[in-house]
C-alpha positions as CSV (number, residue, x, y, z in Angstrom):
1,X,-0.2,0.2,0.1
2,X,1.3,3.4,-0.9
3,X,0.3,6.6,0.5
4,X,1.5,10.0,-1.2
5,X,0.9,12.0,2.4
6,X,1.8,10.1,5.4
7,X,0.7,13.2,7.7
8,X,-2.9,12.1,6.6
9,X,-2.4,9.2,8.9
10,X,-2.3,11.5,11.7
11,X,-5.7,12.9,11.1
12,X,-7.3,9.4,10.7
13,X,-5.6,8.4,14.0
14,X,-6.9,11.2,16.2
15,X,-10.3,11.1,14.4
16,X,-10.3,7.0,15.3
17,X,-9.3,8.0,18.7
18,X,-11.9,10.8,19.5
19,X,-14.8,9.8,17.2
20,X,-15.4,13.7,16.8
21,X,-14.5,16.2,14.1
22,X,-14.8,19.0,16.8
23,X,-12.5,17.2,19.2
24,X,-10.1,16.2,16.4
25,X,-10.0,19.8,15.1
26,X,-9.3,21.1,18.5
27,X,-6.4,18.5,19.3
28,X,-4.8,19.2,16.2
29,X,-5.1,23.1,16.0
30,X,-7.0,22.9,12.5
31,X,-10.8,23.6,11.8
32,X,-13.2,20.9,11.1
33,X,-13.4,21.3,7.2
34,X,-9.5,20.5,7.4
35,X,-10.1,17.2,9.3
36,X,-12.8,16.2,6.6
37,X,-10.7,17.2,3.7
38,X,-7.4,15.1,4.9
39,X,-9.3,12.1,5.7
40,X,-11.7,12.2,2.5
41,X,-8.2,12.7,0.5
42,X,-6.7,9.7,2.2
43,X,-9.9,7.4,1.3
44,X,-10.1,8.7,-2.3
45,X,-6.3,7.4,-2.6
46,X,-7.2,4.4,-1.3
47,X,-10.4,3.8,-2.8
48,X,-12.6,2.9,0.2
49,X,-14.0,4.6,3.1
50,X,-12.4,4.4,6.5
51,X,-15.4,5.5,8.7
52,X,-19.0,5.1,9.4
53,X,-20.7,8.3,10.4
54,X,-23.2,7.9,12.9
55,X,-24.8,11.4,13.2
56,X,-21.9,13.5,14.6
57,X,-19.8,10.3,15.7
58,X,-17.3,8.6,13.4
59,X,-16.8,4.7,13.8
60,X,-13.7,3.5,11.9
61,X,-14.7,0.5,9.7
62,X,-12.6,-2.6,9.6
63,X,-11.0,-1.4,6.5
64,X,-9.5,1.4,8.4
65,X,-7.5,-1.0,10.7
66,X,-4.3,-1.4,8.7
67,X,-4.4,2.3,8.3
68,X,-4.6,2.9,12.1
69,X,-2.0,0.5,13.0
70,X,0.6,2.1,10.7
71,X,-0.8,5.6,12.0
72,X,-0.4,4.5,15.7
73,X,3.2,3.5,14.8
74,X,4.2,6.9,13.4
75,X,2.6,8.7,16.4
76,X,4.6,6.4,18.9
77,X,7.8,7.0,17.0
78,X,7.3,10.8,17.1
79,X,6.2,10.9,20.8
80,X,9.4,8.7,21.7
81,X,11.8,10.7,19.6
82,X,14.1,12.8,21.7
83,X,13.5,16.4,22.0
84,X,16.5,18.9,23.3
85,X,15.8,20.5,26.5
86,X,15.9,24.3,26.8
87,X,19.4,24.1,27.7
88,X,20.8,21.4,25.6
89,X,23.2,22.5,22.9
90,X,21.8,22.8,19.3
91,X,23.9,24.1,16.5
92,X,23.4,24.7,12.8
93,X,20.7,27.0,10.9
94,X,17.1,27.6,11.8
95,X,15.1,29.6,9.4
96,X,12.1,31.5,10.9
97,X,9.5,33.8,9.2
98,X,6.8,35.9,10.7
99,X,5.2,39.3,10.0
100,X,6.4,42.6,11.1
101,X,3.4,43.5,13.5
102,X,3.9,40.1,15.0
103,X,7.6,40.3,15.4
104,X,7.3,43.9,17.1
105,X,4.3,42.7,19.3
106,X,6.6,40.6,21.6
107,X,7.8,37.8,19.5
108,X,11.1,39.6,19.1
109,X,11.7,39.0,22.6
110,X,10.6,35.4,22.5
111,X,13.1,34.6,19.7
112,X,15.8,36.5,21.6
113,X,15.3,34.5,24.6
114,X,15.2,31.4,22.5
115,X,18.6,32.2,21.0
116,X,20.1,33.1,24.6
117,X,19.3,29.4,25.4
118,X,21.2,28.1,22.1
119,X,24.0,30.3,21.3
120,X,25.5,27.8,19.0
121,X,22.6,28.0,16.8
122,X,22.3,30.6,13.8
123,X,18.9,32.1,13.1
124,X,17.8,33.4,9.8
125,X,15.0,35.6,10.0
126,X,12.6,36.8,7.3
127,X,10.1,39.5,8.3
128,X,7.5,39.8,5.4
129,X,4.0,39.7,4.8
130,X,4.1,37.7,1.5
131,X,2.8,34.4,1.2
132,X,4.2,31.4,3.0
133,X,6.7,29.2,1.1
134,X,7.5,26.3,3.6
135,X,6.8,23.9,0.9
136,X,9.7,25.2,-0.9
137,X,11.6,25.2,2.4
138,X,12.3,28.7,2.3
139,X,11.7,28.8,5.9
140,X,11.8,25.9,8.6
141,X,9.2,27.6,10.8
142,X,6.4,30.4,10.5
143,X,4.5,32.6,13.0
144,X,1.8,33.5,11.1
145,X,-1.8,34.9,11.3
146,X,-4.4,32.9,9.5
147,X,-8.0,32.0,9.4
148,X,-6.9,28.9,7.7
149,X,-3.6,28.0,6.9
150,X,-2.7,25.8,3.8
151,X,-3.3,22.0,4.5
152,X,0.2,20.9,3.7
153,X,1.8,22.9,6.4
154,X,1.3,21.4,10.0
155,X,1.3,22.9,13.5
156,X,-1.3,24.6,16.0
157,X,-3.4,27.6,16.4
158,X,-1.9,29.0,19.7
159,X,-4.2,31.9,20.3
160,X,-6.3,34.6,18.9
161,X,-4.8,37.7,17.3
162,X,-7.3,40.5,18.0
163,X,-7.5,43.6,15.7
164,X,-9.2,47.0,16.5
165,X,-9.6,50.5,15.1
166,X,-7.0,53.0,16.3
167,X,-6.1,56.7,15.6
168,X,-3.9,59.3,17.0
169,X,-5.0,61.5,19.7
170,X,-4.5,64.6,17.6
171,X,-6.8,62.8,14.8
172,X,-9.5,61.9,17.3
173,X,-9.5,65.6,18.6
174,X,-10.1,67.1,15.1
175,X,-12.7,64.5,13.9
176,X,-14.8,64.0,16.7
177,X,-18.3,62.4,16.1
178,X,-17.7,61.1,12.7
179,X,-19.4,57.9,11.4
180,X,-17.3,55.0,10.2
181,X,-17.8,55.8,6.6
182,X,-16.9,59.5,7.1
183,X,-13.2,58.9,8.6
184,X,-10.2,58.8,6.6
185,X,-8.9,55.1,6.5
186,X,-5.3,53.6,6.2
187,X,-5.5,50.2,4.7
188,X,-3.6,47.2,3.6
189,X,-2.5,47.0,-0.2
190,X,-3.8,44.6,-2.8
191,X,-1.6,41.8,-1.9
192,X,-3.1,41.7,1.5
193,X,-6.6,42.2,0.3
194,X,-7.6,38.6,1.0
195,X,-6.2,38.4,4.3
196,X,-8.7,38.8,7.6
197,X,-8.4,42.6,8.2
198,X,-8.5,43.1,4.3
199,X,-11.7,41.4,4.1
200,X,-12.8,43.3,7.0
201,X,-12.1,46.7,5.1
202,X,-13.5,45.4,2.1
203,X,-17.0,45.0,3.9
204,X,-17.1,47.9,6.1
205,X,-15.0,51.0,4.5
206,X,-16.1,52.6,1.5
207,X,-13.3,52.5,-1.2
208,X,-13.4,56.5,-1.5
209,X,-12.7,56.8,2.1
210,X,-9.3,54.7,1.8
211,X,-6.6,57.4,1.7
212,X,-3.4,55.4,2.0
213,X,-2.6,51.8,1.3
214,X,0.4,49.9,2.6
215,X,1.9,46.3,2.6
216,X,2.7,46.3,6.2
217,X,1.2,47.0,9.5
218,X,4.0,48.8,10.5
219,X,3.8,51.4,7.9
220,X,-0.1,51.7,8.4
221,X,0.4,52.1,12.1
222,X,3.2,55.1,11.4
223,X,0.7,56.8,9.2
224,X,-1.9,56.7,11.9
225,X,0.5,57.6,14.4
226,X,1.2,61.0,12.4
227,X,-2.6,61.8,12.2
228,X,-3.4,60.6,8.7
229,X,-6.3,58.7,9.6
230,X,-7.9,55.6,11.3
231,X,-6.8,52.1,10.9
232,X,-7.4,48.5,11.6
233,X,-4.5,47.1,13.3
234,X,-3.4,44.3,15.6
235,X,-4.1,45.1,19.1
236,X,-1.0,43.4,20.4
237,X,1.3,45.9,18.4
238,X,-1.1,49.0,18.8
239,X,-0.7,48.7,22.4
240,X,3.1,49.5,22.1
241,X,2.2,52.8,20.4
242,X,1.2,55.3,23.3
243,X,0.3,57.9,20.7
244,X,-2.7,55.8,19.6
245,X,-6.2,55.5,20.9
246,X,-8.8,52.8,20.5
247,X,-12.0,53.5,18.7
248,X,-14.0,50.4,19.4
249,X,-17.3,52.2,18.8
250,X,-16.4,51.9,15.0
251,X,-16.3,48.1,14.9
252,X,-19.9,46.4,14.9
253,X,-18.1,43.4,16.7
254,X,-14.7,41.9,17.8
255,X,-12.6,41.1,14.9
256,X,-9.9,38.2,15.1
257,X,-8.1,35.5,13.6
258,X,-5.9,32.8,14.7
259,X,-2.0,32.9,15.3
260,X,-0.4,29.9,14.2
261,X,2.8,28.2,14.8
262,X,3.8,26.1,11.5
263,X,6.1,24.2,9.8
264,X,6.7,21.7,7.2
265,X,5.7,17.8,7.5
266,X,9.2,17.0,6.6
267,X,10.9,19.4,9.2
268,X,8.8,18.7,12.3
269,X,10.9,16.1,13.7
270,X,14.1,18.1,13.2
271,X,15.7,18.7,16.7
272,X,16.0,22.5,16.0
273,X,12.5,23.1,14.8
274,X,11.1,20.9,17.4
275,X,12.9,22.9,20.4
276,X,11.8,26.3,18.6
277,X,8.2,25.2,18.3
278,X,8.2,24.0,21.8
279,X,9.8,27.0,23.3
280,X,8.1,29.6,21.4
281,X,4.5,27.7,21.8
282,X,5.2,27.9,25.5
283,X,6.2,31.7,25.4
284,X,2.8,32.4,23.2
285,X,0.7,30.5,25.1
286,X,1.4,32.5,28.4
287,X,0.8,35.7,26.4
288,X,-2.5,34.5,25.1
289,X,-4.5,37.5,26.6
290,X,-1.7,40.2,25.1
291,X,-2.6,38.8,21.7
292,X,-6.2,38.3,21.9
293,X,-6.8,41.9,23.2
């Protein structure tokens, strides 16, 4: 039996163990549709069904047993593989990518603390908003905001990343009482239009009120700080800019996406990658409230 993507075994194994899409998605840090797609993809390649669905419960069929045996062997091998402790010596290169606003929201200090624990490790940091290319191994690890990252990456949603509307004190003083559609808006450029904040802007801000567009939140926040208009920004980054004030009344409801730790399946057992994911995952988990606003 040949299966092109061995990571699909993991989805089958967890679903068989829990019997629930909701619990499987929670444990694996993905949404339910991702679990369904991965299991369906494996069933399609095999040519037969692996589960009997009874309401919301998934019962593995007899045909699934060889798959489950292989999946359990893989899980066992992964769980018993040694992972370096925080103080253990690691050497070599580790490539990390994140966005500018995430990096400047506290992740820079986390990465610095990790490198202090592993001074022999050389870090290559890419701070960019461009589309992830982990599938081409351009980076070993990504710390990225996303509603639903691509299926061929693995990782987990660590916490929510909340957004809010902000403006400078001077702008607010000069434009008090304006409706949302009367403000001057500083927004993301076309290459970020399909991001969660880009979709919020498209749904709530008239095009003729968008006076500046930029491809990074750092640039948008700087124009906001200078009083050019209002902007939708990550709350974790805006909190570091004392010149800005929150304008929550311009939002109909809270807006958030997920903050994810991602890697390529081929890299997940690399000692450098595992050490970084474990360390940064713990750090982010302790600061969930900071990122969730």
